[in-house]
N, C-alpha and C positions, 0 to 999 in steps of 0.2 A: 720710694724716696729714701735717700740715705739718711741714717741717723747719726752721722758724723760730720764734723766740719773741719776743714783744713786750717788749723790755727796759724800756721806759717803764712798762709795766703791772707788771712785777716790782718795779721801784723804788717804784711807787705803793703796791703791797701792803706792802712793807717800811715805808714811811712811815706807813701806817695802823696797823700793828702797834705801832710805837713811840709814836705819838700816843695810842693807847688805853691803853698801859701807863703812860705818864707821867700821863695824866689820871686814871686810877684811883688812883695814888699821891697825887696832889694833892687829890682829893676825899674819900678815905676814911681817910687817915692824918692824924689831927688833932694829935698831939703834934709841936711844931715841930722838936725834935731828931730824932725818928724819921722825920718827913717829909723833912727834909734828907738824912739818911743814905740813905733809900730812893731819892730822886732821884739821888743820887750813884751808888748801886749800879746803877741802871738804865742810866745812861750808861756806866759802867765795863763792865758785861756786854755791852752793845751793841757797844762798840768792840773788846772782846776777841774777840767773835764774828766781826766783819767785817774788822778790820785783819789784815794778814799776820802770821804767827806770830812773826816776828822782833821784833815790838813787844810789850812788856809794858805792862799798864795797871793801876794801883793808886792808892788813896789813900796818901799818903806825906808824909814830911818829907825834904827834900834836905839832904845834908851835904857838907862839903868836907874836904880833908886837914888844914886848920887846926882842924877841930872846930866850925866855924861852921855854923849851922842856918838853913834857910828857915822860913817860916811853915808850919803844917800845911796841906796842899794837898788839895783835893777829888779831883783826877784828874791823874795824872802818866803820860805815855807815855815809856817808857824802854827802854834796851838792856841785854841781859845777855851779849852775846857779847864785847864789848870792856870791859865793866865787870862782872867775874865774881863780884862779891859784893854782896848786898843784906842789910842787917841787919834782923832782925825782933825786936822786944822789946815785950812787953805788948800785942801785937796791932797795933803800929805799924811800918810799913816805913820804913827809913832808906836812901835811895838816894844813891850818890855822884853829885855834880854832873856828872861827866864823862859819865854815862850818860843824861842827860835830853834828850829830843827836844822835849817840849811839856808845858805845864801849863795846866789849865783850872780856873776857879772855876765851881761849879754853884749856881744860884739858881732859885727858882720863877718869877721874873719879872726882865726886864732892869731894870724900875723898882723902886726900893726903896732902903733905906739900911741900913748896918751902922755904928752909932755916928754919927760926923759925916760919913762918906763915903757917897756913893751906891754902888750895887753895882758899877758899872763902875770907879770909883776904888778900891773895896775889892779887886776882882780885880786891878787894876793893881799895887797894893802887894804882893800875894802873888806876882805874877809877878816883880816887882823883887827880892824876897827870894831868888829862885832865881838870877836872872841875875847878881846881885852876888857870888855865891860864887866862890871860886877854883877853876879847872879846870886840870888838867894835860894834857899830850899827849906821847906818846913814840913812838919808832920801833916798827914791827911787821914781822913776816915774812909776806909774802903770795905764794903760789905759789912758795915757796922763795927769794924775793928780799927783801932788806931794803928797807923803804920809810921815808923820813924822816917825822918827826912831822908830822901834818897840822894846819892851823889849827883853832881851836875853831869849832864849828858854831853857827848861830843856835839859840836856844831859843824855840819858838813860845809865844805867850801868848794866852789867849782866855777867853770867858765863855759858858756854856751855860745855857739856861733852858727852861721849858715854854712861856712866853708873854711878850708885851711889852705893857705898858700905857702906854708913851709914845705921843705923837701919831704917827699913821700916816705922816707925811711924812718921818720919819727925821731931822729936823733936830736934835732934842734929843740923840739918840744920837750923831750926827755931831759935835756940839759937845763932848760928853763925851769922845769919842775924840780929837778935835783937842787938847783940853786936856792930854792925857797926853804926857809928854816922857821922853826917854832910856830907861832900863831899864824904865820903866812902860808903854811903848807896847804896844798890843794888835793882833794881826794878824787875828784872826777870831773868830766866835761864831755861835751859833744859838739862836733862840727857835722851838720846834717849830711852834707854830701861828701864826707870824708870818713867819719867813724866816731864812735864814742870811746872814752878811755876811763880807766880807774887806776889808782896808784895804791900799791901795798906798801905799808910802812912797818918797820921793825920797832918794837917797843910796847910795853904794857903799862897800864895805869897802876899806881901803887895803892892797892885797895885798903892798906892799913893806915893810910894818912887820913886823919879825921877832918882836916881842913880841906873842904871840897874845892874851894877856889884855887888854892895852891896845888892841889892834886891834879886838877884838869890842866892848869898851866904847865906843870912839870911834865905831864904826858905829852903835850904838844912840843915842848922845848927839848925833850930827850929822845923823841922818836926819830928814826932816820929812814931815808928813801931806800926801798928794797927792789921794787919791780913796777914797771909800767905795762899795762895791757891795753891794746887797741882792738876794737871790734872790726868787722868787715863793713864796707861802705853800705851794702844793701840792707843792713839791719841796725844802722847807727841809733835810730830813735828807740827801737824796740829794746836793744841791749842797755841803752841809757836808762830807760824807764824801769826795766826789771832790776838793774843794779841799784838805782835810787830807791825803789820801793823796798828792796832787801835791806839797804842801809837803814831806812826809816823804821821799818817794823822789827828787824831782828838785831840790829846793831845799837840803835838808839832806844827804841821802845817809846816810852812816854816821858816827856820833860818833867823836871822837878816842879813841885807846887810852889808858887810864888809866895813870898812873905809880904802880905799886904801892908803890914805895919811899917815895913821899910819905906814904902811909898807914901803911906798916910802921914809920915813925919814931915813931908814936904809942905803940908797944909796945917801943921801944928796940931795934928789929931792923933790920938792913940786908940786903936781898936781894942775893944774888950775881948780878950781871948778866952774868958771863962764862961761865956754864954753857951 
């Protein structure tokens, strides 16, 4: 018996399973609302299964300590270790902005429109609605030692689809992505039967700026499009998953710890920070 396994074949099997599931939903669920919900649920369950357990995945609305809200989001990857509360009301999750790692819009196709916006612009506006929220950051105790409040982390933004009906040379998609600026910029996406993509941007965060909120805003507003890279069709999901995991673990790491007092003020209470 061989003591090796063909990893490429394992990933290829995973790819085929996901493609079959998405195609079944697209072909047999006719009601637009139900079809959309089903596609979102497929992506959510897939990410829940394969991402490390530290990452939670849900449909949600993101909130901040001022009570401001994001748009309703198809898929949010978030943390519950350093953001220990998530509100659920009437079947909707409300997630504190501090806990968000990534947000994705789910569509059946990269090509299409929602009102006056194409799907990429529509996804970008939803991403912006999360990034513009206020996030706090406070000291934590790690291994018995106090650590200073860490800077705010990037929030990944992307779009997920079953297919892509734009021209196969990627120029239209690239132009749509280039047109996005500031908090609307998108890092990655995947069309299952076409390929996954990621975008490289030029620009660095000003690590000397002590105002964490201004610092992360400036980073998004000052960076510029550099390069778009697409995967091959037959490994779209594998490359998307590997790139996403790399972003989460090595580019973002762990989100900043939430300032619970900022939220407690909403009910007229001050938490004793000396205990």
